[in-house]
TIDO-791996 format. One record per residue: residue number from 1; residue in one letter; x, y, z of N, C-alpha, C in turn. Coordinates in pm, whole numbers. Each point is the difference from the previous one (the first is absolute). Layout:
NUM; A; X; Y; Z; X; Y; Z; X; Y; Z .
...
This chain:
1; M; 10187; 13918; 10122; 48; -93; 103; -119; -56; 78 .
2; V; 5; -128; 24; -108; -66; 72; 10; 36; 147 .
3; N; -109; 48; 60; 3; 41; 140; -15; -122; 91 .
4; D; 19; 24; 130; -3; -108; 98; -137; -68; 5 .
5; E; -106; 78; -15; -134; -58; 6; -22; -98; -116 .
6; R; 48; 40; -117; -15; -88; -118; 83; -127; 16 .
7; L; 121; 14; 55; 84; -116; 25; -66; -98; 96 .
8; K; -62; 58; 105; -70; -86; 96; -117; -72; -66 .
9; E; -70; 72; -85; -113; -60; -71; 46; -115; -89 .
10; L; 111; 21; -71; 54; -105; -86; 46; -120; 83 .
11; G; 64; 30; 114; 46; -108; 87; -114; -82; 54 .
12; D; -109; 68; 41; -118; -71; 50; -62; -86; -109 .
13; H; 0; 50; -124; -57; -75; -112; 82; -127; -26 .
14; V; 133; 15; 3; 87; -116; -21; -24; -104; 108 .
15; S; -11; 45; 126; -24; -92; 111; -132; -73; -16 .
16; A; -102; 73; -45; -131; -63; -21; 7; -105; -110 .
17; M; 71; 31; -109; 12; -96; -109; 80; -123; 42 .
18; E; 100; 20; 84; 77; -114; 53; -90; -91; 83 .
19; S; -85; 60; 82; -91; -79; 83; -96; -80; -86 .
20; V; -51; 62; -107; -90; -71; -91; 72; -117; -65 .
21; E; 125; 24; -44; 75; -107; -66; 26; -116; 96 .
22; K; 38; 30; 124; 27; -105; 97; -126; -82; 29 .
23; E; -114; 68; 11; -125; -70; 27; -39; -89; -120 .
24; T; 24; 51; -121; -29; -78; -120; 89; -124; -6 .
25; R; 129; 17; 32; 90; -114; 1; -42; -102; 105 .
26; R; -46; 48; 116; -43; -91; 105; -120; -82; -45 .
27; K; -97; 65; -65; -118; -70; -48; 37; -100; -109 .
28; L; 90; 40; -91; 42; -92; -106; 71; -121; 58 .
29; S; 85; 22; 100; 71; -110; 63; -98; -98; 64 .
30; K; -104; 52; 62; -101; -87; 62; -71; -83; -105 .
31; V; -34; 62; -113; -68; -72; -107; 90; -109; -57 .
32; L; 129; 31; -19; 94; -99; -52; 14; -118; 95 .
33; D; 8; 28; 129; 8; -108; 98; -123; -90; -5 .
34; E; -117; 62; -12; -124; -77; -6; -7; -82; -128 .
35; L; 43; 58; -110; 1; -70; -128; 92; -120; 5 .
36; G; 121; 19; 53; 94; -110; 9; -46; -110; 93 .
37; A; -65; 38; 110; -46; -100; 96; -110; -88; -57 .
38; M; -75; 51; -97; -109; -76; -59; 46; -98; -107 .
39; E; 121; 21; -53; 46; -79; -115; 4; -150; 24 .
40; P; 47; -51; 116; 6; -145; 16; -136; -69; -15 .
41; Q; -108; 63; 47; -133; -58; -11; -71; 39; -130 .
42; F; 31; 121; -48; -67; 50; -120; 104; 57; -97 .
43; P; 70; -87; -74; 106; 46; -91; -49; 100; -104 .
44; E; -130; -5; -31; -52; 87; -104; 6; 148; 37 .
45; V; 19; 31; 130; 6; 142; 38; 121; 69; -59 .
46; M; 101; -78; -41; 121; 61; -51; -18; 64; -138 .
47; V; -115; -24; -63; -26; 70; -126; -12; 149; 23 .
48; H; -24; 39; 127; -13; 142; 33; 135; 62; 39 .
49; L; 107; -81; -4; 130; 50; 43; 45; 119; -81 .
50; E; -18; -5; -132; 48; 108; -85; -61; 133; 40 .
51; K; -124; -1; 49; -64; 124; 42; 65; 57; 126 .
52; S; 73; -87; 73; 65; 44; 123; 145; 42; -22 .
53; V; 54; -26; -120; 139; 34; -29; 16; 151; -7 .
54; P; 92; 58; 76; 22; 146; -4; 29; 47; -142 .
55; R; -40; 122; -29; 14; 53; -136; 143; -6; -50 .
56; E; 97; 25; 89; 140; 1; -45; 51; -138; -38 .
57; L; -76; -105; 33; 42; -137; -34; -76; -59; -117 .
58; L; -99; 70; -52; -80; -55; -109; 84; -29; -124 .
59; G; 104; 78; -22; 88; -24; -115; 80; -128; 12 .
60; F; 11; -54; 122; 74; -124; 22; -93; -122; 11 .
61; W; -129; 23; 9; -94; -108; 25; -20; -86; -125 .
62; R; 9; -133; 17; -21; -95; -109; -116; -91; 40 .
63; P; -117; 17; -59; -116; -82; 39; 7; -141; -56 .
64; D; -66; -93; 68; -19; -137; -48; 131; -67; -39 .
65; C; 93; -7; 94; 130; -61; -25; 20; -122; 91 .
66; A; 95; -82; -38; 40; -114; 82; 149; -21; -19 .
67; L; 69; -19; 109; 146; -10; -3; 48; -107; -98 .
68; D; -60; -116; 7; 45; -112; -84; -29; 22; -147 .
69; D; -95; 85; -33; -33; 28; -140; 84; 113; -57 .
70; M; 49; 88; 86; 73; 118; -47; 145; -29; -33 .
71; F; 60; -100; 69; 143; -25; -14; 28; -145; -38 .
72; D; 115; -20; -63; 40; -135; -40; 57; -79; 115 .
73; T; 69; 67; 91; 55; -68; 118; -40; 75; 125 .
74; V; -39; -74; 101; -40; 56; 129; 69; -81; 108 .
75; E; 85; 65; 79; 79; -68; 103; -19; 72; 133 .
76; K; -33; -75; 104; -16; 60; 132; 138; 28; 59 .
77; L; 23; 125; 35; 127; 39; 60; -4; -11; 151 .
78; S; -114; 36; 58; -8; 3; 146; -145; -16; 43 .
79; A; -16; -74; 109; -132; -11; 62; 9; 42; 145 .
80; S; 113; 61; 36; 20; 45; 137; -69; 133; 21 .
81; G; -20; 36; 125; -65; 126; 29; -147; -4; -37 .
82; R; -54; 115; -33; -144; 11; -25; -38; -31; -143 .
83; H; 94; 11; -94; -35; -6; -140; 83; -103; -76 .
84; H; -65; -66; -96; 74; -81; -95; 61; 92; -105 .
85; V; 119; -35; -45; 68; 79; -103; 35; -94; -115 .
86; W; -32; 43; -122; 20; -83; -118; 97; 67; -97 .
87; R; 79; -84; -66; 86; 47; -109; -59; -51; -130 .
88; C; -29; 91; -91; -67; -37; -125; 78; 54; -119 .
89; S; -12; -69; -111; 69; 46; -121; -90; -15; -121 .
90; D; 20; 90; -94; -75; 1; -125; 88; -63; -107 .
91; G; -48; -107; -60; 81; -72; -99; 28; 79; -125 .
92; Q; -82; 100; -32; 18; 75; -124; 129; 81; 0 .
93; D; 26; 69; 109; 122; 81; 6; 88; -33; 119 .
94; G; -42; -98; 80; 82; -44; 113; 0; 94; 118 .
95; E; -84; 104; -4; -3; 95; 112; -54; -68; 124 .
96; Q; 60; 33; 115; -38; -64; 126; -61; 102; 96 .
97; F; -91; -52; 82; -70; 85; 94; -12; -71; 135 .
98; V; -22; 79; 104; -34; -52; 131; -146; 34; 27 .
99; I; -75; -99; 45; -140; 19; 32; -19; -22; 149 .
100; K; -53; 99; 67; -28; -10; 143; -149; -25; 18 .
101; E; -32; -107; 72; -139; -43; 13; -62; 49; 131 .
102; F; -119; 56; -11; -74; 48; 116; -136; -70; 3 .
103; R; -35; -58; 113; -133; -56; 16; -98; 114; 29 .
104; P; -117; -1; -64; -95; 110; 22; -40; 18; 146 .
105; A; -18; -110; 71; -42; 10; 140; 115; 51; 86 .
106; G; 0; 128; 31; 101; 59; 87; 114; 68; -72 .
107; D; 23; -33; -128; 117; 53; -69; -34; 92; -117 .
108; L; -127; 12; -34; -38; 80; -116; 43; 145; 15 .
109; R; -30; 58; 115; 37; 139; 24; 151; 18; -3 .
110; T; 73; -97; 58; 147; 6; 1; 55; -1; -141 .
111; C; -57; -86; -86; 46; -10; -138; -19; 131; -74 .
112; L; -120; 56; 7; -28; 125; -71; 84; 115; 55 .
113; R; 24; -2; 129; 81; 105; 61; 145; -9; -48 .
114; E; 55; -122; -2; 138; -16; -45; 13; 36; -148 .
115; A; -94; -47; -81; 4; 33; -142; -9; 151; -22 .
116; G; -86; 65; 80; -13; 145; -12; 128; 73; 35 .
117; L; 68; -46; 102; 127; 62; 38; 105; -17; -110 .
118; L; 8; -120; -57; 98; -24; -106; -29; 85; -123 .
119; A; -128; 16; -30; -37; 83; -115; 32; 146; 26 .
120; R; -15; 42; 123; 25; 140; 38; 149; 29; 14 .
121; L; 75; -95; 52; 141; 23; 33; 93; -48; -110 .
122; R; -24; 42; -120; 85; -44; -112; 142; 51; 19 .
123; H; 93; -92; 2; 140; 34; 25; 87; -116; -49 .
124; P; 117; 28; -56; 86; -108; -50; 40; -103; 105 .
125; C; -5; 38; 128; 45; -90; 106; -116; -54; 85 .
126; V; -120; 11; -52; -118; -57; 65; -66; -94; -100 .
127; V; -40; -119; 44; -66; -92; -92; -124; 66; -58 .
128; S; -33; -37; -122; -114; 61; -67; -114; -101; -15 .
129; V; -120; 52; -16; -115; -86; -24; -20; -12; -151 .
130; V; -18; -125; -47; -24; -26; -143; -148; -17; -26 .
131; A; -65; -78; 87; -142; -26; -18; -61; -46; 132 .
132; L; -132; 8; 4; -77; -43; 116; -120; -75; -54 .
133; F; -26; -121; 51; -113; -77; -52; -52; -99; 103 .
134; F; -124; -41; -21; -62; -103; 83; 11; -132; -74 .
135; D; 70; -96; 61; 18; -132; -60; -129; -79; 19 .
136; T; -72; -22; -109; -130; -65; 8; 10; -147; 39 .
137; K; 118; -62; -20; 16; -141; 35; 45; -19; 144 .
138; R; 89; 86; 47; 52; -12; 135; -83; 78; 102 .
139; G; -83; 92; -49; -81; 79; 92; 83; 99; 80 .
140; S; 108; 50; -60; 90; 93; 68; 21; 125; -84 .
141; V; 34; 108; 67; 39; 122; -69; 151; -2; -18 .
142; M; 46; 27; -121; 141; -12; -34; 62; 135; -34 .
143; L; 117; 24; 56; 77; 121; -29; 122; -42; -80 .
144; Q; 8; 45; -124; 109; -38; -92; 107; 108; -2 .
145; M; 127; -43; 17; 113; 91; 3; 115; -59; -82 .
146; P; 96; 82; -42; 116; -55; -72; 80; -95; 89 .
147; F; 63; -98; -63; 83; -96; 73; 142; 54; 15 .
148; S; 55; -10; 121; 138; 41; 26; 90; -124; -5 .
149; F; 90; -5; -96; 74; -121; -35; 73; -63; 118 .
150; Y; 69; 81; 81; 81; -55; 110; -79; -15; 131 .
151; G; -122; 47; 3; -83; -19; 119; 44; 86; 117 .
152; Q; -16; -56; 121; 30; 75; 122; 148; 33; 10 .
153; V; 28; 115; 61; 138; 48; 4; 91; -94; 77 .
154; D; -51; -61; 110; 85; -90; 77; 32; -127; -78 .
155; T; -97; -50; -79; 25; -116; -85; 102; 33; -108 .
156; W; -14; 118; -57; 95; 45; -103; 141; 7; 55 .
157; V; 17; 55; 119; 132; 13; 60; 60; -136; 33 .
158; S; -80; -91; 58; 53; -130; 41; 28; -92; -118 .
159; E; -81; 9; -104; 16; -92; -112; 89; 54; -111 .
160; R; 2; 130; -20; 74; 58; -113; 129; 69; 43 .
161; A; 16; 27; 129; 120; 67; 50; 37; 121; -86 .
162; P; -90; 99; -12; 25; 116; -86; 113; 87; 54 .
163; E; 54; 83; -88; 102; 96; 40; -60; 97; 102 .
164; W; 85; 50; 91; -46; 89; 104; -66; 125; -58 .
165; M; 54; 49; -111; -58; 120; -61; -143; -26; -47 .
166; A; -27; -120; -48; -136; -34; -44; -95; -2; 120 .
167; V; 49; -52; 113; -82; -3; 122; -30; 143; 46 .
168; R; 102; 85; -3; -20; 140; 39; -102; 68; -92 .
169; T; 2; -33; -128; -95; 59; -94; -143; -39; 34 .
170; V; -20; -127; 36; -134; -45; 40; -47; 72; 125 .
171; I; 91; 16; 96; -35; 72; 123; -37; 144; -34 .
172; Q; 76; 62; -88; -31; 137; -42; -137; 7; -67 .
173; D; -33; -102; -80; -132; -4; -64; -111; -3; 105 .
174; V; 19; -80; 103; -101; -11; 105; -15; 133; 74 .
175; V; 111; 66; 29; -5; 131; 66; -74; 101; -88 .
176; S; 25; -5; -130; -69; 88; -93; -150; -27; 1 .
177; A; -37; -129; 3; -142; -37; 4; -66; 51; 128 .
178; L; 69; -16; 113; -55; 45; 127; -16; 152; 4 .
179; A; 96; 71; -56; -12; 146; -6; -121; 40; -82 .
180; H; -24; -71; -109; -117; 29; -84; -129; -29; 75 .
181; L; -4; -111; 73; -118; -34; 80; -28; 108; 103 .
182; H; 103; 40; 73; -17; 98; 107; -43; 135; -55 .
183; A; 51; 36; -118; -41; 126; -62; -148; -1; -37 .
184; N; -54; -122; -20; -141; -14; -35; -86; -40; 120 .
185; G; 57; 11; 120; -77; -26; 121; -24; -146; 31 .
186; I; 86; -89; -52; -16; -144; 21; 116; -53; 84 .
187; V; -31; -81; 100; 100; -72; 79; -13; -149; -34 .
188; H; 106; -60; -48; -7; -140; -43; -31; -94; 115 .
189; A; 70; 18; 113; -26; -72; 125; 38; -147; -1 .
190; D; 66; -48; -106; 39; -142; -2; 123; -21; -89 .
191; V; 100; 87; 17; 121; -12; -80; 86; -112; 55 .
192; K; 25; -102; -80; 80; -115; 38; 49; -67; -129 .
193; P; 100; -88; 8; 54; -61; -121; -105; -65; -90 .
194; A; -101; -63; 60; -102; -68; -80; -79; 96; -87 .
195; N; -1; 129; 36; -78; 100; -73; 87; 90; -87 .
196; I; 126; -40; -18; 90; 71; -91; 37; -98; -111 .
197; L; -40; 32; -122; 20; -90; -114; 108; 54; -93 .
198; V; 70; -93; -64; 111; 37; -89; -28; -53; -141 .
199; G; 6; 90; -96; -27; -37; -138; 123; -49; -73 .
200; I; -16; -38; -126; 109; -51; -81; 110; 105; -18 .
201; D; -36; 128; 14; 95; 109; -12; 71; 30; 132 .
202; E; -28; -86; 102; 59; 16; 133; -35; 135; 63 .
203; R; -123; 43; -24; -52; 119; 65; -114; -42; 94 .
204; G; -14; 73; 111; -96; -38; 103; -136; 66; -17 .
205; K; -103; -70; 45; -136; 52; 2; -65; -36; 133 .
206; L; -70; 95; 56; -71; -22; 126; -138; -57; -31 .
207; A; -39; -105; 74; -126; -69; -27; -78; -21; 128 .
208; D; -121; -54; -16; -88; -43; 108; -46; 117; 88 .
209; F; -114; 58; -37; -54; 116; 70; -124; -35; 81 .
210; D; -8; -125; 46; -118; -48; 74; -35; 86; 120 .
211; I; 102; 38; 77; -27; 71; 126; 52; 143; -3 .
212; S; 25; 51; -117; 48; 138; -11; -102; 98; 56 .
213; V; 51; 110; 50; -85; 102; 63; -6; 123; -90 .
214; D; -121; 40; -36; -22; 119; -82; -45; 113; 91 .
215; S; 81; 104; 8; -32; 111; 91; -114; 86; -52 .
216; G; -44; -25; -124; -114; 74; -55; 42; 128; -68 .
217; I; -96; 79; -34; 23; 126; -71; 61; 102; 93 .
218; V; 106; 66; -46; 63; 105; 79; -82; 127; -14 .
219; S; -45; 54; 113; -87; 118; -6; 75; 131; 17 .
220; D; 129; -10; 24; 79; 122; 15; 4; 75; -132 .
221; L; -57; 120; -5; -7; 75; -125; 137; 40; -52 .
222; H; 101; -6; 87; 134; 41; -43; 87; -120; -35 .
223; A; -57; -123; 8; 80; -119; -28; 32; -8; -148 .
224; V; 115; -55; -31; 39; -19; -140; -58; -133; -46 .
225; A; -68; -1; -113; -61; -123; -49; 109; -98; -38 .
226; P; -12; -129; 41; 100; -100; -36; -2; -29; -148 .
227; V; 113; -45; -49; 15; -29; -142; -24; -147; -25 .
228; N; -82; -36; -100; -17; -137; -43; 92; -25; -119 .
229; Y; 89; -97; 12; 91; -32; -107; -74; -73; -110 .
230; P; 40; 15; -126; -63; -76; -108; 35; -147; 12 .
231; A; -86; -84; -57; 26; -144; 4; 131; -30; -70 .
232; G; 81; -87; 60; 130; -32; -59; 20; -146; -9 .
């Protein structure tokens, strides 16, 4: 049995490692901000972006891409708020995607943070990340996600007049997504109709993690580790 002294030693070690991780994240965030701020005057600095992509996102990174070259159709869905949102489709199989555009100056860190959360929080009721790339023509960082056929939940309700049971199912999906977030120490902080999307199967997905709050690593040695659901 581990004695109290050993437990204290382990707890101190965990606390020290947490402090190192937080300081590393702070330094990386500063570098990303500086890199993004330089892009308008020196676009060539973005060749170093891949070196700044967190390890967990390297599998999603697509170098040397351009939105107009990747897809057969590109349609702007929204220019409101902070980000442009594009609807794109691939002519080969007709698959559709949503592309969220982030300008490097001020938004680079936000983009990588949101993509990281989506990659970490795999759940059937949370939007997933498909790819992440720097658009060489637009000078923006792009976050690619699956397209939800019916769009925002309020638009779906007003235009399609779904059965009440279908609406309840979407609400249940959102509650399930929030429970998964909270179990992983994440607070969405912006739950509203615009951030609840409905797919062709009339199931709901929670989206837009721009201002979500990550409580960080749980240091309680007795805490139960949260479960990550497989991609669905």
